[in-house]
C-alpha positions as CSV (number, residue, x, y, z in Angstrom):
1,M,17.0,-5.6,-10.7
2,H,15.1,-8.3,-8.9
3,A,11.6,-8.9,-10.1
4,H,10.1,-8.1,-6.7
5,A,11.9,-4.8,-6.5
6,A,9.9,-3.6,-9.6
7,Y,6.7,-3.8,-7.5
8,A,7.8,-1.3,-4.9
9,N,9.0,2.3,-4.6
10,A,11.2,3.6,-1.8
11,R,8.3,5.5,-0.1
12,Q,6.3,2.3,0.2
13,L,9.3,0.3,1.5
14,V,10.1,2.9,4.1
15,G,6.5,2.8,5.2
16,E,6.7,-1.0,5.6
17,V,9.8,-0.7,7.8
18,L,8.0,1.9,10.0
19,E,5.0,-0.5,10.2
20,R,7.3,-3.3,11.5
21,L,8.7,-0.9,14.1
22,G,5.2,-0.1,15.3
23,R,5.3,3.5,14.1
24,F,2.0,3.4,12.3
25,R,1.3,7.1,12.0
26,E,4.6,7.6,10.2
27,A,4.0,4.6,8.0
28,I,0.6,6.1,7.0
29,E,2.4,9.3,5.9
30,W,4.8,7.3,3.7
31,A,2.0,5.1,2.2
32,T,-0.1,8.2,1.6
33,A,2.9,9.9,-0.1
34,E,3.2,6.9,-2.5
35,L,-0.5,6.9,-3.3
36,Q,-0.5,10.7,-4.0
37,E,2.5,10.7,-6.3
38,S,1.0,11.7,-9.6
39,R,4.2,10.9,-11.6
40,S,4.3,7.3,-10.5
41,L,2.6,4.9,-12.8
42,N,3.7,1.9,-10.7
43,V,0.2,0.4,-10.0
44,P,1.6,-2.7,-8.1
45,S,3.5,-0.4,-5.8
46,K,0.4,1.8,-5.2
47,C,-1.7,-1.3,-4.4
48,R,1.0,-2.4,-2.0
49,A,1.0,1.0,-0.4
50,G,-2.8,0.8,-0.1
51,R,-2.5,-2.6,1.7
52,L,0.1,-1.0,4.0
53,L,-2.3,1.9,4.7
54,A,-5.1,-0.6,5.5
55,R,-2.9,-2.6,7.9
56,C,-1.8,0.6,9.7
57,H,-5.3,1.9,10.1
58,A,-6.4,-1.5,11.4
59,A,-3.6,-1.5,13.9
60,L,-4.7,1.9,15.2
61,G,-8.3,0.7,15.5
62,E,-9.5,2.8,12.5
63,H,-11.4,0.1,10.9
64,A,-13.6,2.2,8.5
65,L,-10.4,3.8,7.1
66,S,-8.7,0.4,6.9
67,V,-11.6,-1.1,4.9
68,A,-11.7,1.9,2.5
69,A,-7.9,1.6,1.9
70,L,-8.2,-2.1,1.2
71,N,-11.1,-1.7,-1.1
72,A,-9.2,1.0,-3.1
73,S,-6.2,-1.2,-3.3
74,L,-8.3,-4.1,-4.6
75,E,-10.0,-1.9,-7.2
76,G,-6.6,-0.7,-8.4
77,A,-5.4,-4.3,-8.8
78,Q,-8.6,-5.3,-10.6
79,E,-8.4,-2.3,-13.0
80,G,-4.8,-3.2,-13.9
81,R,-5.6,-6.9,-14.2
82,L,-2.9,-7.6,-11.7
83,L,-3.9,-11.1,-10.5
84,L,-1.1,-11.6,-8.0
85,T,-1.6,-8.2,-6.5
86,E,-5.4,-8.8,-6.3
87,A,-4.8,-12.2,-4.6
88,L,-2.5,-10.5,-2.1
89,T,-5.1,-7.9,-1.3
90,V,-7.9,-10.4,-0.8
């Protein structure tokens, strides 16, 4: 497996594809599904899904939700001591 693949789950990747297609509401659903999955312990993927969620809310003009998602993603990266993920969030 490639190193970068370990930092993503399928739900989050599908969300990123939908974001690129401009289907922001659907991308939000996929990002939210990744964040709510209680069995997933993949913190980098959850942080990446949080950044996706923030970008989609920003694209829809929902700036307060965007900031909240970005802050949550940053907190997750800091708690997990994931410096690269933290840098990508900032």
